[in-house]
C-alpha positions as CSV (number, residue, x, y, z in Angstrom):
1,M,0.0,0.0,0.0
2,L,1.5,3.3,-1.0
3,L,1.2,6.9,0.1
4,K,-1.0,9.2,-2.0
5,F,-0.1,12.8,-2.2
6,Q,-2.3,15.5,-3.6
7,G,-2.3,15.5,-7.3
8,G,-2.6,11.7,-7.6
9,V,1.2,11.0,-7.4
10,Y,1.9,7.7,-5.6
11,V,5.2,7.2,-3.7
12,N,6.5,4.8,-1.2
13,S,8.8,7.1,0.9
14,I,8.5,10.2,3.0
15,K,11.0,12.8,4.3
16,L,10.3,14.5,7.6
17,K,11.5,17.3,9.8
18,C,11.3,16.1,13.4
19,P,11.7,18.8,16.1
20,A,13.6,18.9,19.3
21,T,11.4,19.1,22.3
22,V,11.5,20.3,25.9
23,A,9.9,18.2,28.6
24,N,8.8,19.2,32.2
25,L,9.4,23.0,32.0
26,G,9.7,23.0,35.7
27,A,7.1,21.1,37.7
28,G,5.5,19.3,34.8
29,F,7.4,16.0,35.1
30,D,6.2,13.5,32.5
31,V,3.3,15.8,31.7
32,F,4.4,19.1,30.0
33,G,6.2,19.3,26.7
34,L,7.1,22.0,24.2
35,A,8.2,21.7,20.6
36,L,11.1,23.9,19.4
37,K,11.7,25.4,16.0
38,E,15.4,24.4,16.2
39,P,17.3,22.1,16.4
40,Y,15.6,19.3,14.5
41,D,16.4,15.9,12.9
42,I,15.7,14.9,9.3
43,I,14.2,11.4,8.8
44,E,13.7,9.6,5.5
45,V,11.5,6.5,5.5
46,E,11.2,4.2,2.5
47,K,9.2,1.1,2.0
48,S,11.2,-2.0,1.3
49,D,10.6,-5.7,0.7
50,S,11.5,-7.0,4.1
51,G,13.3,-6.2,7.4
52,I,14.2,-2.9,9.0
53,E,17.4,-1.2,7.8
54,I,18.7,1.8,9.6
55,Q,21.3,4.3,8.3
56,V,22.6,7.1,10.5
57,E,24.3,10.4,9.7
58,G,25.3,13.1,12.2
59,Y,25.3,12.1,15.9
60,S,25.7,8.4,16.4
61,V,22.7,6.2,17.5
62,P,22.2,2.5,17.4
63,K,21.4,0.9,14.0
64,N,19.9,-2.3,15.5
65,P,16.1,-1.9,15.4
66,E,15.8,-3.4,18.9
67,E,18.1,-0.7,20.2
68,N,17.0,2.3,18.1
69,T,13.9,4.2,19.3
70,G,12.6,4.5,15.7
71,G,13.4,0.9,14.8
72,Y,11.6,-0.4,17.9
73,V,8.5,1.7,17.0
74,A,8.6,0.1,13.5
75,L,8.9,-3.4,15.0
76,R,5.8,-2.8,17.2
77,M,3.7,-1.3,14.4
78,F,4.7,-4.0,11.9
79,R,3.6,-6.6,14.4
80,D,0.3,-4.9,15.5
81,F,-0.8,-4.2,11.9
82,A,0.5,-7.4,10.4
83,I,2.7,-5.5,7.9
84,N,4.7,-8.1,6.0
85,S,7.0,-5.8,4.0
86,G,10.0,-3.8,5.4
87,V,11.3,-0.3,5.7
88,K,14.5,1.6,5.3
89,L,15.2,4.4,7.8
90,R,17.7,7.2,7.2
91,I,18.2,9.3,10.3
92,I,20.1,12.6,10.0
93,K,20.6,13.1,13.7
94,R,21.1,16.8,14.5
95,I,19.7,16.7,18.0
96,K,22.4,15.4,20.3
97,P,21.4,12.1,22.1
98,G,21.3,12.4,25.8
99,S,21.0,16.2,25.7
100,G,17.6,16.6,27.2
101,L,16.2,17.9,24.0
102,G,14.1,14.9,22.9
103,S,16.6,13.3,20.5
104,S,15.1,9.8,21.1
105,A,11.6,11.2,20.8
106,A,12.3,12.9,17.5
107,T,13.2,9.5,16.0
108,A,10.4,7.5,17.6
109,A,7.7,10.1,16.7
110,G,9.1,10.5,13.2
111,V,8.9,6.8,12.4
112,A,5.4,6.5,13.9
113,Y,4.3,9.4,11.7
114,A,6.0,8.0,8.6
115,L,4.6,4.5,8.9
116,N,1.1,5.9,9.4
117,E,1.4,7.8,6.2
118,I,3.1,5.2,4.0
119,Y,0.8,2.3,5.0
120,Q,-2.3,4.5,5.2
121,L,-3.1,3.3,8.7
122,N,-5.3,6.4,9.5
123,L,-4.3,6.5,13.1
124,S,-5.1,9.5,15.3
125,L,-2.4,11.7,16.8
126,D,-3.0,10.2,20.2
127,V,-2.5,6.7,18.9
128,L,0.7,7.8,17.2
129,V,1.8,9.3,20.5
130,E,1.2,5.9,22.1
131,Y,3.3,4.1,19.5
132,A,6.1,6.7,19.6
133,S,6.2,6.5,23.4
134,L,7.1,2.8,23.1
135,G,10.4,3.9,21.5
136,E,11.3,5.7,24.7
137,I,11.5,2.3,26.5
138,V,14.7,1.8,24.6
139,S,16.3,4.9,25.9
140,A,14.6,5.6,29.2
141,G,13.2,2.3,30.3
142,T,9.6,3.6,30.4
143,A,7.1,4.6,27.7
144,H,6.9,8.3,28.7
145,A,5.0,10.6,26.3
146,D,6.0,14.1,27.3
147,N,8.5,14.5,24.5
148,V,6.8,12.5,21.7
149,A,3.5,14.4,22.2
150,P,4.9,17.8,21.3
151,A,7.0,16.3,18.6
152,L,3.8,15.1,16.9
153,Y,1.3,17.8,18.0
154,G,3.6,20.9,18.0
155,G,3.3,23.7,20.5
156,F,2.7,23.1,24.2
157,T,1.3,19.8,25.2
158,M,0.0,18.2,28.4
159,I,-0.5,14.5,29.1
160,A,-3.9,14.9,30.8
161,S,-4.3,11.2,31.2
162,R,-1.9,8.3,30.5
163,D,-4.4,5.4,30.6
164,P,-6.4,6.0,28.5
165,L,-4.0,8.5,26.8
166,K,-5.4,12.0,26.5
167,V,-3.1,14.8,25.1
168,L,-4.1,18.5,25.4
169,C,-2.4,20.9,23.0
170,F,-2.2,24.7,23.2
171,K,-0.5,27.3,21.1
172,P,2.0,29.2,23.3
173,P,2.4,33.0,23.0
174,E,5.3,34.4,20.9
175,V,8.3,34.2,23.1
176,G,12.1,33.9,22.7
177,I,13.9,30.7,23.9
178,V,17.5,30.2,24.7
179,V,18.9,26.7,25.2
180,A,22.3,26.1,26.8
181,L,23.7,22.6,26.2
182,L,26.9,21.7,28.1
183,H,28.8,18.8,26.4
184,F,29.5,16.2,29.0
185,E,28.4,12.6,29.6
186,K,25.5,12.8,32.0
187,G,24.5,9.1,31.5
188,S,21.2,7.9,30.1
189,T,17.7,9.2,30.7
190,R,17.2,5.9,32.5
191,I,19.9,6.9,35.0
192,A,18.4,10.4,35.3
193,R,15.1,8.9,36.3
194,E,16.7,6.6,38.9
195,V,18.0,9.5,41.0
196,L,14.6,10.9,41.6
197,P,13.0,10.6,45.0
198,R,10.2,8.0,45.5
199,Q,8.5,10.0,48.2
200,I,8.3,13.8,48.7
201,P,7.2,16.1,51.5
202,L,3.6,17.4,51.3
203,E,4.7,21.0,51.1
204,H,6.8,20.2,48.0
205,M,3.8,18.7,46.3
206,V,1.7,21.8,47.1
207,K,4.4,24.1,45.6
208,N,4.8,22.0,42.5
209,V,1.0,22.0,41.9
210,A,1.1,25.8,42.2
211,Y,4.0,26.1,39.8
212,A,2.5,23.8,37.2
213,S,-0.9,25.5,37.4
214,T,0.6,28.9,37.0
215,L,2.5,27.8,33.9
216,V,-0.5,26.4,32.2
217,A,-2.6,29.5,33.1
218,G,0.2,31.6,31.4
219,I,0.2,29.4,28.3
220,V,-3.6,29.4,27.9
221,S,-4.0,33.2,28.6
222,G,-0.8,34.2,26.7
223,N,0.6,35.8,29.8
224,I,4.4,35.4,29.6
225,D,5.0,36.6,33.1
226,L,2.9,33.7,34.5
227,I,4.7,31.2,32.3
228,K,8.0,32.4,33.7
229,M,6.7,32.3,37.2
230,G,5.6,28.7,36.7
231,M,9.0,27.5,35.4
232,N,10.1,26.2,38.8
233,D,10.4,22.9,40.5
234,C,11.3,21.8,44.0
235,V,11.4,18.0,43.4
236,V,13.0,16.8,40.1
237,E,15.4,19.5,39.3
238,P,17.0,19.7,42.8
239,A,17.5,15.9,42.8
240,R,19.2,15.9,39.4
241,A,21.3,18.9,40.2
242,K,22.5,17.2,43.4
243,A,23.3,14.1,41.3
244,G,25.5,16.1,39.0
245,I,23.2,15.7,36.0
246,L,22.4,19.4,35.8
247,K,25.8,21.0,36.0
248,G,25.7,24.8,36.8
249,F,22.0,24.8,37.0
250,T,21.9,27.3,39.9
251,L,24.1,29.7,37.9
252,F,21.9,29.5,34.8
253,K,18.8,30.0,37.1
254,D,20.4,33.1,38.7
255,V,21.5,34.8,35.5
256,G,18.2,34.0,33.9
257,V,16.2,35.7,36.7
258,K,18.4,38.8,36.5
259,V,17.6,39.0,32.8
260,G,13.9,38.5,33.5
261,A,13.6,35.0,32.1
262,G,11.9,31.8,33.3
263,V,14.5,29.1,33.5
264,A,14.1,25.3,33.8
265,A,16.0,22.1,33.1
266,S,15.1,20.7,29.6
267,G,13.9,17.2,30.3
268,A,16.5,15.1,32.0
269,G,19.2,17.6,31.1
270,P,22.0,18.6,30.8
271,A,20.3,21.2,28.6
272,V,18.8,24.3,30.3
273,I,16.0,26.3,28.7
274,G,15.4,30.0,29.3
275,L,12.1,31.6,28.1
276,V,11.8,35.4,27.8
277,E,10.2,38.2,25.8
278,K,11.7,38.3,22.3
279,H,13.4,41.7,22.8
280,L,15.5,40.1,25.6
281,V,16.6,37.0,23.7
282,D,20.1,38.4,22.9
283,K,20.7,39.4,26.5
284,L,19.7,36.0,27.8
285,Y,21.9,34.3,25.1
286,D,24.9,36.3,26.3
287,A,24.2,35.5,30.0
288,F,23.9,31.8,29.3
289,E,27.0,31.8,27.2
290,D,28.9,33.5,30.0
291,V,27.9,30.8,32.4
292,C,29.0,28.1,30.0
293,K,32.4,29.8,29.8
294,V,32.7,30.0,33.6
295,L,32.0,26.3,33.9
296,G,34.9,25.5,31.5
297,L,33.1,22.9,29.4
298,S,32.4,22.8,25.7
299,Y,28.9,24.0,24.9
300,T,26.3,24.9,22.3
301,V,23.8,27.7,22.9
302,Y,20.7,28.0,20.7
303,K,18.4,30.9,20.1
304,T,15.0,29.4,19.1
305,E,11.3,29.7,19.7
306,P,8.3,27.4,20.1
307,G,7.8,25.3,17.0
308,N,5.4,23.1,15.1
309,G,5.3,19.3,15.2
310,I,6.7,16.9,12.6
311,C,6.2,18.1,9.1
312,K,6.9,16.8,5.6
313,L,9.8,18.1,3.5
């Protein structure tokens, strides 16, 4: 079965732009996600006679389908929909794996999207999120959906319910975003989850509910000050900072506040995201770059903004 584009042209391949994503945004652990305009991966998916073949360019990721988030999604979808042919995956990996910017999610979501198109499965976005989240088992040990949801939906997403899955999506206001990515080996997302506390004080729960509610109120109302106010967390970020996963996080937080930005860890880190009014982006960029230099590690700093979900090229 082949993909039909407008104009009656039939093809058996698709090329996609798959965005980086930010999860958590403070207190929204495993719930909140945001698609970014940049960076992004390119994924090409082509129908073949049999098997799953994976080619990788850019950052290195596994080529074994059982160990690749996209390959694993393909295996599960082939099994569930009794697809007897194969597929070739070409992954141009521009989102650094283990960066906290949804690198694994970009691959998983891209493959789910592509197979739905090529084999005309007519699956809803929520079902695609379910399949894409299975790819996260490979990298994180659990099928979390907070990165794959914004990768597919675009904008700001909330996992309102996990079983059954219910994703809410909102268009965020126009804001500037700066991402600081320190280049060091923090370990896998699986390890970053293992350092989290299993029990928390009641007062921490109350604070985090307030932070999360404030952020959502800001997104829905378009109030940037509320979004920034809500980008705080007294549970997950402190635990990961203490474990050395979020190097320099307090410094990034301090300089961001001085600029007037909201600052949060991006997913499991080490990336840190700063959100600010557009006219302050350059100032925040310079402040984040100064922190990176002080820490003495190699780094990349991105200027970006909220973006759309996966799209065809």
